[in-house]
N, C-alpha and C positions, 0 to 999 in steps of 0.2 A: 205443502198444499197437495191435496189429492188430485190425481188425474182422473177425469171422468171419460170413460169410453162408451160411445154410443154404437150399438149394433142394430141395424135395421135390415129387413129383407121381406120380400113377398112371402105370404103363407105358402109353405111347401118347399122352400128353398133349403131346408136343413139347418136353419139358424139355431133351433133349440138344441140339437145334437152338438153342434159346434161350440155353443156357449157352455154346455154341460162338460164337455171335454176340456175346455179352456180352464174352467174353475177347478178341475181336478189337478191340473198341471202347473198352474201359476200361483205362487204364494202372494199373500197380502193383497188379494183382490176380492172385494166384497161384491155381492150381487144384490141389486135392488129388485125385490119381488113386487110386481105391480098389483094395484088394487083394481078390481073389476066388478061390474054389476051383472055380468053374465053368469048363468048357472054353471057349476063344474061339470066337466065331462066325466065319463065313467071312472077313469083311472086317476083323476086329479084330486089332490088333497088340499084343504084350506091351509094357508100359511106355507105351503110348499111350492106349488106352481103359481098360485095367486092368493091374494087375500080376497075372498069372495064376500062382498058386502051388498046391502040393499041400496036402491037408488037414493033413499032418504039419507043413509049414512054417507054415501058418496057426495051428495049435495052439501051436507054439513061440513065435510072436509074441504070442499071448494070454498065455502063461506068463511072457513077459518084459515084460508090460505095455506093449507097443509100440503099442496102439490107443487112439485117443480114443473110438472106438465101434466096435462090430461086431454083426452080426446074422446069423441064418440065414433066408434067403429062398428059397422053393421048393426047399429041400434043399441049397442052396449057401450058403457063408459069404461075407460081404462085410465089409470093415472099412476105417476111415480111420486111417492111421498118424500118430502124434503128431509125427513129424519134420517133416511139412509145415507145421505151425503154427510150430514153432521156426524153420524156414528162412524163412518169411514174415516173422516178427518181426525176424530178423537183417537182412533186406533192406529193412525198412521198408514192406512190402507188406501188403495185406489178403488174406484167404484165403476162397476159395469152395469150399463142400462140396456135392456133388451126392449126396444120400443119401435113404433112404426114411424113413418116419415112425418106425420103430423107432430108427434111428440118430439122427434129429433129436431125439427125446426124450432120449436119452443126452447129446447135445451140449448141449442146453438146461439140463440138470441141472448139467453141469460148467462151462459157460460161459453164465451167465444173461443176459449182455448181447449174446449172439449175435443177429444179425438173421435172422429166419426168414420164408421166402417159400414159399407153397404155390401150385402151378400147377394149374389146373383145365381140363378140356376143356369145350367149350361145352355138351355134353350127352352122354347115354349113347350115342346113335346115332353121334355123331361119333367117340367113343372106340373103339367097336367097329369102325367102318369103318377107322380108322387102324391098328388092330391086324391086321385081316385084310389090308389092303393091303400090309403088310410082306412077306407071303408067305414068312416064315421059320419060323413056329410052327405046330404041329399044332393041331387043333381042341381037344384036351384042354388044351393050354397056353393057348390064347386064352381058353377058359372060366375057367381058373384065374386068369388075369390080370384078367379082368373081375370075378370074385368078390373078388379082392384089392383092386381099385380101389374097390369099394363100401365096404369096410372102411376103406381109407386116407382116402377122402373124408370120412368121419365125423370125422376128426381135424383138419379144416380150421381149426376155431376155436382150435387151439393155436398158430397161426402169427400173426406180426405183420402180414404182407401177404398178400393174395389176388390172384392174377393169372389172369384167364380168357383162355386162349390160343385166341382165335377168329381174329383176323387177325394173321398172323405178324409183319409189319413193325411194327404197332402194339404187339404184345406185347414185341417186342425193345426198342422205345423205352421202354416202361413199366418193364421190368426194369432197364435202364440207368439210368433216372431214380431208381428206388428206391435203387440202389447209390450213386449220386452224391449224392442227397439225404441219405442217412444219413451219408456222409462230411462233408458240409457242416454238418449240424446238430450233429454231435459235435465239430466243430472250434470251434463257438461263433461262427462268422462269420455276418454278416448277409447273406442271399441278395439278389441283385439281378439284374435282367434275366432271362437264360436260366436262371440258378440258381433264381430264384423260380418259374419255370414248372415246373422239374424237381421242386421241393419240392411244388408243388400237385398234380402228377401222382402223385407218391408218396403223398401224403396221401389221395388218392382211392382208392388201392389198399389202404389200411390196413383191418384187419379190421372195425372199427366202421363204416367207410364202405361196405364191400363186402358186408355181410351180405344186403342186399336183392337185389343182383345175383346172389348165389349161390343163392338159394332155388329158382329154376326149374331150375337144374342138379341140385340135390339131389332135387327132385321127379322129374326124369327117371330118376334112379337108383332112387328108391323105387318108381316105377311098374313098372320092370323087375323089381324084387325081388318085388313083389306078384304079378306074372304067373308067377313061378317060373322065370324064364329064367336 
């Protein structure tokens, strides 16, 4: 049985970079490319970053029950096709889903043993800086993404693991250790050597262990909300 890994994060948290590095370093891990109705950005390619489809095509896929999950985000539709899970199981691989909190909730209802990982920025200021440094979004879009980030971060406690993306290399290692530790623990094998270290790193990222580290991050977002920004 394939393990399904859910990775969610506010826009600008560095999720795409972490996922890309994970796929380079972990074997037998498939990635589900989402379908979307939004137009591609300058550097995006169809079937690489997303499957770009029309609203009519997306609606037809919904009608045919082809999605594990789908949601409307900023006026555009996004969805995860069921076929990616079937293909992963056929090849004996696990499946990684890069989806928002709406999609994650749907997957958790359908696949209760899915492993969910929430990536947080170090604080509000870092997230805002990352979004602005992209140079691809208007001020209106940036403000909308920040407002959405506030709401998404409130859902952190619904996830199994919390990863604060402060130092990129460290965060990449932590994400890799979570994936490998879950594989090991589910296999029933006894960890030894490097495996034991990976399990310890993963355990430190579990929700119950991470709550204290998350509080200053939440406070930075609450302070911004109080200021009305």
